[in-house]
Every structure is written in C-alpha cells, then in structure tokens.
C-alpha positions in Angstrom: 74.4 75.2 -60.6 73.2 73.8 -57.3 73.0 70.1 -56.5 69.7 68.8 -55.3 69.5 67.2 -51.9 69.2 63.6 -53.2 72.4 63.9 -55.3 74.2 65.8 -52.6 73.5 63.0 -50.1 74.7 60.4 -52.6 78.0 62.3 -53.2 78.5 62.7 -49.5 78.0 59.0 -48.9 80.6 58.1 -51.6 83.0 60.6 -50.2 82.6 58.9 -46.8 83.6 55.6 -48.5 86.7 57.2 -50.0 87.6 58.8 -46.6 87.2 55.3 -45.0 89.6 53.8 -47.5 92.1 56.6 -46.9 91.8 56.5 -43.1 92.3 52.7 -43.0 95.1 52.8 -45.5 93.3 50.4 -47.8 94.3 50.2 -51.5 92.2 52.6 -53.6 91.5 49.7 -56.0 89.0 48.4 -53.5 86.9 51.6 -53.6 84.8 50.4 -56.5 84.1 47.0 -54.9 83.2 48.8 -51.6 80.7 51.0 -53.5 79.2 48.0 -55.2 78.8 46.2 -51.9 77.0 49.3 -50.4 74.8 49.4 -53.5 73.9 45.7 -53.1 73.2 46.1 -49.4 70.9 49.0 -50.3 72.7 51.5 -48.1 70.7 54.7 -47.8 71.9 57.5 -50.0 74.1 55.3 -52.2 73.6 55.5 -56.0 71.3 52.7 -57.2 73.2 52.0 -60.4 76.7 52.2 -61.7 77.2 54.9 -64.3 79.4 58.0 -64.9 77.7 60.1 -62.3 77.6 57.5 -59.6 81.2 58.3 -58.4 82.0 54.6 -58.1 85.3 54.9 -60.0 88.9 55.2 -58.7 89.3 58.7 -60.3 86.4 60.0 -58.2 87.8 58.3 -55.1 91.2 59.9 -55.7 89.6 63.4 -56.2 87.5 63.0 -53.0 90.6 62.0 -51.0 92.6 65.0 -52.4 89.7 67.4 -51.5 89.4 66.0 -48.0 93.1 66.1 -47.5 93.3 69.7 -48.7 90.5 70.7 -46.4 92.0 69.0 -43.4 95.4 70.6 -44.1 93.8 74.1 -44.3 91.9 73.5 -41.1 95.0 72.4 -39.3 97.0 75.4 -40.5 94.3 77.8 -39.4 94.2 76.2 -35.9 97.9 76.4 -35.7 98.0 80.1 -36.7 95.3 80.9 -34.2 97.1 79.1 -31.4 98.8 81.3 -28.8 101.5 78.7 -28.5 102.6 78.8 -32.1 104.8 81.8 -33.0 
C-alpha cells in the first residue's frame, strides 16, 4: 500500500516534531502539546484534527524517534566501515 503525497507530508511533519523533541532532549510528554500548537498555528502539512491517524500521540513519537535513531545508527556504521581510517 502506497501513501498518498498529502498523508506522506503530514507524517514527515510529525516525524520532524518528534526529531526536534529528541534532539533538544525535551520530555516526550510535550510531543502531543507541540503537535496541538502546530495544528492551531495552521502549520502546512500538519494534520488538521486529532484522531488515531494524526500521529499526535506519544506512542507515535516514540516509534518515530526509534526509527530515526536506527536509521542514523546504520548510516554511521556504513560510513565507519567505508572509511579508510577504520580497520
């Protein structure tokens, strides 16, 4: 199943919010409030209502952060293994 562009952009935007929280070492409990703020500010590509598929809950934020972390770890490992200075 392929995600349409509108939904894809909304998921990417909420992932960016989760990444921001992780990068700034902010409590994940604030994720839902940050999403609500973005919704009220009418940020482009943010879901316009809170429901199950809006990804505004802590569980979604936790999964986003885990996925981003795994990706960054894999990228770093690949770069290390490709480096001529790492044996």
